C-alpha positions as CSV (number, residue, x, y, z in Angstrom):
1,M,116.4,116.9,81.2
2,P,115.9,113.3,79.9
3,E,119.2,112.3,81.6
4,L,117.8,113.2,85.0
5,A,114.6,111.3,84.4
6,N,116.6,108.3,83.3
7,T,118.7,108.6,86.5
8,V,115.5,108.9,88.6
9,V,114.1,105.7,87.0
10,T,117.3,103.8,87.3
11,E,118.0,104.7,90.9
12,F,114.4,104.3,92.2
13,A,114.1,100.9,90.5
14,A,117.4,99.7,91.9
15,F,116.4,101.0,95.4
16,F,113.2,99.1,95.5
17,E,114.9,96.0,94.1
18,N,117.4,96.3,97.0
19,I,114.5,96.7,99.5
20,G,113.2,93.4,98.2
21,A,116.6,91.7,98.6
22,K,117.1,93.1,102.1
23,A,113.6,91.8,103.1
24,H,114.5,88.3,101.9
25,K,117.9,88.3,103.6
26,W,116.3,88.8,106.9
27,V,112.9,87.0,106.4
28,D,114.0,83.9,104.6
29,P,115.7,82.4,107.7
30,L,112.7,82.9,109.8
31,S,110.1,80.2,110.4
32,D,106.4,80.8,109.9
33,E,106.0,81.0,113.6
34,Q,108.8,83.6,113.9
35,L,107.3,85.6,111.1
36,W,104.2,86.3,113.2
37,R,105.9,86.5,116.7
38,N,106.7,89.9,118.1
39,P,109.5,89.6,120.7
40,Y,108.4,93.0,122.2
41,S,105.3,94.3,123.9
42,Y,105.0,97.0,121.3
43,G,105.3,97.4,117.6
44,N,104.5,94.8,114.9
45,S,105.7,91.4,113.8
46,V,107.8,90.9,110.7
47,G,104.7,89.4,109.0
48,H,102.6,92.4,109.8
49,L,105.3,94.8,108.6
50,L,105.5,92.9,105.3
51,L,101.7,93.0,104.9
52,H,101.9,96.8,105.6
53,L,104.7,97.3,103.0
54,T,102.8,95.3,100.5
55,G,99.6,97.3,101.0
56,N,101.5,100.6,101.1
57,L,103.3,100.0,97.8
58,S,100.3,98.4,96.1
59,Y,98.1,101.4,96.9
60,Y,100.3,104.4,96.6
61,I,102.2,103.4,93.6
62,G,100.3,100.4,92.2
63,A,96.7,101.8,92.4
64,Q,97.4,105.5,92.2
65,I,100.1,105.6,89.5
66,G,99.8,102.2,87.9
67,A,96.0,102.1,87.9
68,T,95.8,98.5,89.1
69,G,92.5,98.9,90.9
70,Y,94.1,97.7,94.2
71,V,91.8,98.4,97.2
72,R,93.7,98.8,100.4
73,N,92.6,97.6,103.9
74,R,95.3,99.4,105.9
75,D,93.9,98.4,109.3
76,R,94.1,94.7,108.4
77,E,97.8,95.0,107.5
78,F,98.4,95.4,111.3
79,T,95.7,93.1,112.6
80,E,95.6,90.1,110.2
81,A,94.7,87.2,112.4
82,D,94.7,84.5,109.7
83,R,98.5,84.5,109.6
84,P,99.2,83.5,105.9
85,S,102.3,81.4,105.4
86,K,105.7,83.1,105.0
87,E,105.8,81.9,101.4
88,E,102.5,83.6,100.6
89,V,103.4,86.8,102.4
90,L,106.8,87.0,100.6
91,R,105.2,86.1,97.2
92,N,102.7,89.0,97.6
93,F,105.5,91.4,98.8
94,D,107.7,90.4,95.8
95,R,104.7,91.1,93.5
96,A,104.3,94.5,95.0
97,I,108.0,95.3,94.6
98,Q,107.9,94.1,91.0
99,L,104.8,96.2,90.4
100,V,106.6,99.3,91.8
101,V,109.7,98.6,89.7
102,D,107.7,98.1,86.6
103,T,105.6,101.3,87.2
104,I,108.8,103.3,87.9
105,R,110.3,102.1,84.6
106,K,107.2,103.3,82.7
107,Q,107.6,106.9,83.9
108,S,108.7,109.6,81.5
109,A,110.4,112.8,82.4
110,E,106.9,114.5,82.4
111,N,105.3,111.8,84.5
112,W,107.6,112.5,87.5
113,S,106.1,116.0,88.0
114,A,102.5,114.9,87.2
115,A,100.0,115.8,89.9
116,Y,99.4,113.2,92.6
117,S,96.9,112.7,95.4
118,A,95.9,109.8,97.5
119,E,94.3,109.1,100.9
120,R,96.6,109.8,103.8
121,S,99.3,111.3,101.6
122,T,100.7,114.8,101.3
123,A,102.7,114.1,98.2
124,K,101.9,116.4,95.3
125,T,103.8,114.6,92.5
126,R,104.6,111.1,91.4
127,F,108.2,111.8,92.2
128,G,107.1,112.9,95.7
129,I,105.1,109.8,96.5
130,T,107.8,107.5,95.1
131,L,110.4,109.2,97.3
132,T,108.0,109.0,100.3
133,C,107.4,105.2,99.6
134,A,111.1,104.6,99.3
135,A,111.8,106.3,102.7
136,H,108.8,104.4,104.3
137,A,110.0,101.1,102.9
138,D,113.6,101.7,104.1
139,H,112.3,102.6,107.6
140,H,110.3,99.3,107.9
141,I,113.1,97.2,106.5
142,G,115.2,98.6,109.4
143,Q,112.6,97.4,111.8
144,I,112.5,94.0,110.1
145,I,116.3,93.7,110.4
146,Y,116.1,94.6,114.1
147,L,113.3,92.1,114.6
148,G,115.1,89.4,112.6
149,R,118.2,89.8,114.7
150,E,116.2,89.5,117.9
151,L,114.2,86.5,116.7
152,S,117.4,84.7,115.6
153,A,119.1,85.5,118.9
154,D,116.0,84.3,120.8
155,A,116.0,81.0,118.9
156,V,119.7,80.5,119.8
157,R,119.0,81.2,123.4
158,K,116.1,78.7,123.5
159,A,118.2,76.1,121.8
160,T,121.0,76.4,124.3
161,T,118.9,76.3,127.4
C-alpha cells in the first residue's frame, strides 16, 4: 500500500502547513499586548495557546518520533510569565510546524504503524499520534480564531469610545 502511505504523508504535511497559515492569519494582526491578553475570565491567551501548541508538537512528534531531544515543560506553556515577543513565539511555533512537516515527510509505509508511546498519550502508533496532534492543533486554532476576533473587536470598541 505505498499509495496510501504517500497520501497520508501528503495530507498530514499539508494539514500542518495549513495550521501554521491559519495561526499567522489570526495572530499576525495582533499586538504583543493582545497576544498575551485574555478577554475572558477563563481559558488562555493566544500567546499561551501558541506556546502550548509548540510544546505539544515539539514533544509528541519532534521528540518522540523525530528524536530531537526536546524536553517539555507543559505547565509553563500555560503559565509563562516572561511573555516573549510575538515574533519569538511565532518563530518557535513555525519551527515546530516545520519540524512536524519534515518528520511526517520522512515516514515510510511501515513507520506509520510503528509502536508509539509517550507521557500523557494513549496513541499506540505513529499514525495515531499524528492524527491526535492534528485534531489537537485544529481545536486550539479554533480557539485562537475566536480570541483573535474578540481581541480585534475589543480594539475597535476602544478606538471608537
